[in-house]
N, C-alpha and C positions, 0 to 999 in steps of 0.2 A: 781430255780422254780419260776414261775410267775403266778400271779392271775389277771385276768381281771374282774372287776365288771360290772354288767349291768349298762349302762350309766345313766339311771334315778336315780338309787340308789346311784351311785358315786356322782352325782351332788347334790342330796338332802342331803346326809350325810356329804359332804365336804371331801370325801375320794379320794385318788389318783385313777385314772382309772386303772392304772397298778401298782401292788406292787410285790416286789421280796423278797424271803427268803434271809436274810442278812448273814446267816452262811452257809458254804459249807455242802453238803450232800454227803457222800461216797456211791457209787453205786456198790460196790463189790457184793452185793446181793439185793434181794427185800427190799425196805425201805418204811416205813410209816413216813411221816413228817407232823406236824401240822404247819399251818401258820395263824397268826393273822393279819388282816388288820386294821390299825389304821388311824385316820385322819392325813392328811398331812399338808403341809405348802404352802401358796401361794407364787409363784415365783415373786420376785420383778423386778424392772427395766423396760425396754421398749426401744423404738427407738424415737429419737428426731432429728430434723433439725432446727437449730436456735431456740432451746428451745420449738418448737412445735411438738406434736406427729406426727409420720409418720406411717401410717397403712399399713398392707399387707406384712411386712417382716417376713419370715418364720424362726422359731427357732426350732431345734430338739435337744432333750436330749436323749442320748443313754447310756446304761449300760456300765460303763467304763471297767469292767472286762469281758463283753460279748457284744462287740460292734455291733453285728448283731441284738441285741434285743433293741427295742426302749423303752423309758420311757415316753416321751410326745412329742407332736407336737403342736406348738403354732404359732400364727401370732400376730404381733404388732397391737394394737387396736387404733382406731381413737381418743379415749379419753385417751390414755396412757395405759401402762401395756401390758399384754400378754393374748390374748384370746386363750382358749384351743380348739383343733380341734373337741372335742366331743360336742361343743356347750356351753361351760361354759365361762363366761366373766372374768375368771381368771384361771390361770394354777396352779393346786394343785399337788405337787410332794411329794413322799414318803420321810419321814425323815430318815436320816442315810444312804441313798443310794449314792454310788459313781457314778457320772455321768460325761459324756463328752458332751460339747455343740457343736453344728454345726450351724453356722450362718455366713452370708456374710454381712459385714457392710461397705464395700467400695462402696458407692452409687454414681451414676453419679451426677456430679455437686456439690459434697460436699467434705469436708475435715474432716476426723475423728479426734476427739479431743483426745481420748485415745484409744490405741490399745486394741483390745479384746483378751483375753487369751482363747486358746483352750485346755488348760491343764485340766485333770480330777480334780474333787473336790467332797468332801462329802457335800451333801446338807442337811440342810441349815447351818451346823456348820462351814464349811470352807468358804462358800459363799452362799448367799441367793438371789442374784439378778444378772441379766445379762442385761447390757445396751449398746446400740450403740448411742452415742451422737455425732452429726456432726454439722457443720456449712457450710454455702455457701462457695464454693471454689473460690480461686482467678482465677482459670482457666476459670470461667464464663466470666471474663472481656474481654478476648481475643478470645472468641468463635464467630464464624461466625453465626449470627442469623438474618440477614437482610431479608431472604426469609423464606419459609416454611421448608427448609432444614437446620437444625442446625448441625454444624460440629465444633468440637474443634481440632485445629491443634496442634499436638505434635511434638516431635523431630523426624521427619520422619514418625511419627505415625499419621494416619488419624483417628480422633475420640478421642484418648487418654482417653479411658473410665475407666480403672481401673489400678491403680498403675503405670501409665505411666510417672508420674511426681514425682519430689521430694515432700516430705510432705508439704512444704511451699505452693505449688500450688494446692494440692488436686487433685481431679479427674475432667476430662472434661465431656462434655455431650455425648460423643460418636458421633454417626451419627443418628440423630432422624428426622423422617419424617412421616406424615406431622405435623408441629407445626404451629399453628396460630400465625402470626407475632404479637409481643407485649406480647404474653403469655409465661409463663415459660415452658421449656421442662420438661419432666417427671423425677422425682427423683426415682431411683430404681437401681437394679443390672444391669449387662452388657446386659442382655437379653432385656432390654428396647431399646437398640441401634439396628439399622438395620445392623450394621457392628460389628461383634464380634472381629475381628482382621484385621487390614489392614495398609499398609504403604510401604515406599520405600524399594525396594529390588534391589540388583545389583549382577549379575552373572559374574564371570571371569573363563574362561576355565583353567583347566578341571573341577575343583570341589570346587571353592571358592565362598562362598555366604556371602555377606555383607547385613545385614538386619536391619531395624529400629524396627522390632518386634522380640521378642523371639519366634522362630519357632520350638523349641524342642517340640516334640509331634506331630507336622506335618511332620517334616523332621528329618532324622538321623544326627543331626548336633551338639549334645551336647549343646553348646551355640553359635549360629550363629548370635547373635545380636551384631552388630558392631557399631551402631550409638546411641548416647544418653547421656552418662554421662557427656560429655563436652559441652552439648548444652547451647547456650546463646540466650535469647529471647528479642525481642523488638517489641512493637506494638503501632500503632497509630490509630486514628479514627476521622471521621468527618461526619456531617450530609449529606454532599454532596456525598462523595466517600465511606462511610462505613469504614470497618476495613481493615487494612493491618498488617499482622503478619509476622515477620521475625525471623527465627531460623537459627543460624549458628552452625555447628557441624562437626565432622570428624570421621574417623574410627581409630583414634589414640589409643583408649583404648582397641582395639581388637587385639588378637594374629593373626587374619586373615587379619588385615589392610594392605593396600598397599600405604597409604598416601593420600587418597581421602578426600577432603574438600567439604562441601556442604553448600550452602546458599539457604534456602527454604523460599519462600514468598507465602503467601496465601491471597486471596482477596474475599470479599463478592461478591455473584452473584447479578444480577440486576433484581429486581422484574418486572413482575410477574413470570419470569422463576425461577426454583428451581435448583440451582447449586452453588458450591463453587470451586474456582480456586486455584491450587497450581502450583508454578513455581520452579523447581529444577535446580540450577546451580552447576555443579559438576566439581571441579578442581583437576587436578593431582598434588599433592604436593609431590609425591614420587620422587625417584632418577632415575627411569626408565620409559619408555613408558608403557602404560597399555591399553588393549582392554577390554571394558566393555559392558554389556547388562543391562542397567538400566530399571526399570519399577516398577510395582505395584503388591503387593501380597494382595489378598482380600478373606476374609471368611465372606461373607454376610449371615446373618440369617434373612430373611425377615419375619417380624411380629413374631408370637408366636411359629411357628413350624419350628425348624431348620432342621428337617428331610424331609420337604416337598417342597424344593426348586428345581427349574430347572434353567439352564443358557444358554446363547447364545452369539455369537459374531457377530457384524454387522460392518465390517470395523475396525475402531479404537475404537469402542464402545463395551465393554463387560458388561453384566448385569445379574442379577438374579431376579427371581420372584417366587411366590408360584405357584405350579402346579394346574391346573384346574381353574374352574370359581368360586372363592370364593368371599365372601363379600368384602374383601380387594383385590384390584388388584395392590397393590404397587409393583413397580419395582425400583431397584436401581443398580447403576454400576459406571463405570469409562470410561472416554474418554481420550485417550493419544494423545498428539499433539506434533509433532516435525518434523524437516526437515529430520531426519533419518527414514529409513523404519521400519515398524513393524517387529519384529523378532519373539516374542513368543505370542501365544494365546492358553493356555492350562488349561482345567478344570481337577481337581483331586477330587476323592471321597474317595479312600483308604488313609490311613495314613502310614507314615514311609518311604517315598521316600528317596533315598540317595541324597547326595549333587550333585553327578554326574548327576542324573536324573533331578534335578531341574535346574541345569545349562544348560543341554541339552534342556530343555523346554524353558528357557529364550533365548537361542540362536536360537531357531526355528528348532532344529534338528528333532523334531516331533511336531505335533499340535493336539490338541483335543478341537476344537472350540465350543463345546456345551456339555451340560449335560441334556439329554432328559428325564431321569428317576428321579422321586422325590428322594431327598436324602440330605445329609449334604455335600455340595460341596464347593470348593474353587478354585481360579484361580490365575495364573500369567499372566501378560501382560507386554510386553517389546518392546524396540526398540534396534537397533544396527545392526551390530557391530560398535562401536565407539572407535577409537584408539586415546588416548590422549598422546601427547608428554609431557615431563616434563614441568609443568607450564601451560599447555593448559587446556581449559575448554569447556564444552558442556552444553546445556540447553534443558530441555523439560518441557512441561506443562501437568498437569493432572487435569481434571474436574471431580469432584464428582457430580453425577446427580441422581435425583429421580423423580418419577412421579406416579400418581394414576392410570395410565394405560400405556401400552407400547407406545401408540401414544404420550402421554404427556411426557414420558421419552425421546423419540426421539426428540420431539420439544424442550425440555429443553437442550438436548445435542447440538442441532443445535444453540441455543442461546448462550451456553457456547463457542462453536467453534467460533462464530462471535465475541464474547467479546475478546477471545484470539487473533483473527486476528487483531482487532482494537488496542489492547495493543501492539502487536508486530510491528504494523505499526508506532506507536508513543510510543517508549519505555519509555519516561519520564512520559507518562500518567499513566502507570502501577503503578508508585510509587507516584502519585499525591494525597497522603493522608496526610493531615496536622493536626496539633494540638499536644499537648504534649503526649509523650509516656511513657511507663513503661519498665524497664529493669529487667530481672531476669537471674540468671545463676545457674548452678548446674545440670540441666537436670535430667535424671532419672537413676534408678539402672538397672543393668543387670539381676536382679532376679525377673522378672515379672511372677511368677508362675501361676497366675490366667489366663494368656492368653493361657494356654494349652487347646486344644479342649476338653479334658476330663472334664474341668470345666463347660461345658455347662449343665452337669447334677448335678453340685454343687461341689464347692471346699471349703466349709466353714471350713473344718478341716485342710486345708493347713496352716501351720504356715507362718505368713506374717510379 
């Protein structure tokens, strides 16, 4: 049984807004039960980054034995602590109630100092505070931030927004746009990023998928993430050339692996255009020839409404934007550049495609080059077929581009294509980034549960 007090009275008296009867009531027949509401206790803790409060992070407490019933909703306050949703500058919770917390503490650009427990507890006797304490992540150091488009390159993962790296590196910035050069991108959950999930994907007939992202939830593949755990990183930077980030990885850790080795290099774009370049070199280290369809998987969620996007294909450029004429006309997408022909350009809206269907899309057996109705769409973009003999390699470029209008997006894509053409004409220039670099190894885990599309509505209760 639950009682909700009038909000002014709850605030004035220091009472919990919602209180529950702590002893079970048998309902075999009509029952009368008395309930006494007593003052509660203020919830301690809060959210900090580098010791400074971070506001706006949502915390929900639900009844542990009746999880459909809420106890409190709070947001982290600018001055520290938890503001309660009813307008109280602290959150008051009923004493003796068993609650379960729901909060996501893996913020972009940060490294969490102590893992948050999502196990039920009796408040305040077993626990009286919930804290998310983070520091700046090492991943910031190798993020591309020379233009207004900020991108963290992961192990085949574009953006590397949540749990894409080992704990040592923390979280990347995702893909954020527009960011004023010289200013820090936004710290927050993955919804701050324009790209929810995106990265390298390779299809091999009839139904083999090698992906840099965990696509379970999108595709019926169990765990089709093949690239990551053996990733090795090196990056350099200079005022003249910007940053060059190199990842080396393979499919060796995957049961689906065929012996592919990847060297991924990414480069800052050249202002004032807004783009970041990726170059993938894929080598067949297996014992037999293999025919592949390499490309890019992207689930763009432009601005705040992931259900309001539309998408289109223009040659080798695929992009998404919000439907209609809204205050923000941001568009973002990818331009694939290679001597090999374009194979796949397919948007998807429904979830649960089979591996056969995705490989068929990557191979160009069917095409769906636009998503005209607003929704939560994603796409695959690929080239091929490319047959690699044992020891042979192939290469393709991917430009991540964004603009505050479609015209600006197209202009930035043209600038990216010109940059790639210049680098291909002078291969050494592409790597002409000098100064001392840093090296990390270890890569990321195969258990990136928060990349599930279901997490767009909140995955705070997922054990991490």
